[in-house]
C-alpha positions as a Markdown table, in Angstrom:
| # | Residue | x | y | z |
|---|---|---|---|---|
| 1 | Met | -9.1 | 23.6 | 10.2 |
| 2 | Leu | -9.1 | 20.0 | 9.2 |
| 3 | Ser | -5.8 | 18.3 | 8.7 |
| 4 | Ser | -5.1 | 15.4 | 6.4 |
| 5 | Ile | -3.5 | 12.2 | 7.5 |
| 6 | Pro | -0.4 | 11.4 | 5.3 |
| 7 | Leu | -0.8 | 8.0 | 3.7 |
| 8 | Thr | 1.5 | 6.2 | 1.2 |
| 9 | Leu | 0.0 | 3.6 | -1.2 |
| 10 | Ala | 2.3 | 1.4 | -3.3 |
| 11 | Cys | 0.7 | -0.7 | -6.0 |
| 12 | Gly | 0.9 | -1.5 | -9.6 |
| 13 | Asp | -0.3 | 0.9 | -12.3 |
| 14 | Tyr | -3.6 | -0.8 | -13.0 |
| 15 | Asp | -6.8 | 0.4 | -14.6 |
| 16 | Arg | -8.5 | -0.1 | -11.2 |
| 17 | Thr | -6.1 | 2.1 | -9.4 |
| 18 | Arg | -5.4 | 4.8 | -12.0 |
| 19 | Pro | -8.3 | 7.0 | -10.8 |
| 20 | Ile | -6.5 | 7.3 | -7.5 |
| 21 | Lys | -3.2 | 7.9 | -9.2 |
| 22 | Asp | -4.6 | 10.7 | -11.4 |
| 23 | Gly | -6.7 | 12.3 | -8.8 |
| 24 | Arg | -10.2 | 11.4 | -10.1 |
| 25 | Val | -10.8 | 9.6 | -6.8 |
| 26 | Asn | -9.6 | 11.0 | -3.5 |
| 27 | Val | -9.1 | 9.3 | -0.2 |
| 28 | Glu | -11.2 | 11.4 | 2.1 |
| 29 | Gly | -9.2 | 12.8 | 5.1 |
| 30 | Cys | -5.9 | 11.7 | 3.7 |
| 31 | Ala | -3.0 | 13.3 | 1.9 |
| 32 | Leu | -2.3 | 10.4 | -0.4 |
| 33 | Thr | 1.1 | 9.7 | -1.9 |
| 34 | Tyr | 0.5 | 7.1 | -4.7 |
| 35 | Leu | 3.7 | 5.1 | -5.5 |
| 36 | Pro | 3.3 | 3.1 | -8.7 |
| 37 | Met | 5.8 | 0.2 | -8.7 |
| 38 | Glu | 6.2 | -3.3 | -10.0 |
| 39 | Pro | 4.8 | -5.9 | -7.6 |
| 40 | Glu | 8.2 | -7.6 | -6.9 |
| 41 | Glu | 9.7 | -4.3 | -5.7 |
| 42 | Ile | 6.6 | -3.5 | -3.6 |
| 43 | Phe | 6.8 | -7.0 | -1.9 |
| 44 | His | 10.5 | -6.7 | -1.2 |
| 45 | Arg | 10.3 | -3.2 | 0.3 |
| 46 | Ala | 7.1 | -3.9 | 2.2 |
| 47 | Phe | 8.4 | -7.0 | 4.0 |
| 48 | Lys | 12.0 | -6.0 | 4.3 |
| 49 | His | 11.5 | -2.4 | 5.4 |
| 50 | Gly | 7.8 | -1.9 | 6.1 |
| 51 | Glu | 8.0 | 1.3 | 3.9 |
| 52 | Phe | 4.3 | 1.8 | 3.1 |
| 53 | Asp | 1.1 | 2.5 | 4.9 |
| 54 | Ala | -0.8 | 0.5 | 2.4 |
| 55 | Cys | 0.3 | -1.7 | -0.5 |
| 56 | Glu | -0.4 | -4.8 | -2.5 |
| 57 | Ile | 1.6 | -7.7 | -1.1 |
| 58 | Ser | 2.2 | -11.3 | -1.8 |
| 59 | Phe | -0.6 | -13.3 | -0.2 |
| 60 | Ser | 1.7 | -16.3 | 0.6 |
| 61 | Ser | 4.2 | -14.0 | 2.2 |
| 62 | Tyr | 1.5 | -12.3 | 4.1 |
| 63 | Leu | 0.1 | -15.6 | 5.4 |
| 64 | Arg | 3.6 | -16.6 | 6.5 |
| 65 | Ser | 4.0 | -13.4 | 8.5 |
| 66 | Val | 0.6 | -14.0 | 10.1 |
| 67 | Asp | 1.6 | -17.5 | 11.0 |
| 68 | Ala | 4.9 | -16.3 | 12.5 |
| 69 | Gly | 2.9 | -13.9 | 14.6 |
| 70 | Asn | 4.5 | -10.7 | 13.2 |
| 71 | Pro | 2.5 | -9.3 | 10.3 |
| 72 | Ala | 3.6 | -5.8 | 9.3 |
| 73 | Tyr | 0.3 | -5.2 | 7.5 |
| 74 | Ile | -3.4 | -6.1 | 7.9 |
| 75 | Gly | -4.9 | -7.9 | 5.0 |
| 76 | Ile | -8.1 | -6.4 | 3.5 |
């Protein structure tokens, strides 16, 4: 029996991500929890609490965390 990896994705409700949100597109091997939020809330929760497995984040804040040597996320 195959098991699915739980994965949380926080991002804005965009036309490009809506197929993931409504299930037309699946993330193979993952049990995806899609969390539509406003970018400001995502950025705060991502950097303050590291709440998500994947999310959109502020590029400048991401670069600052990389420069400081402690990025919570990997940029893709």
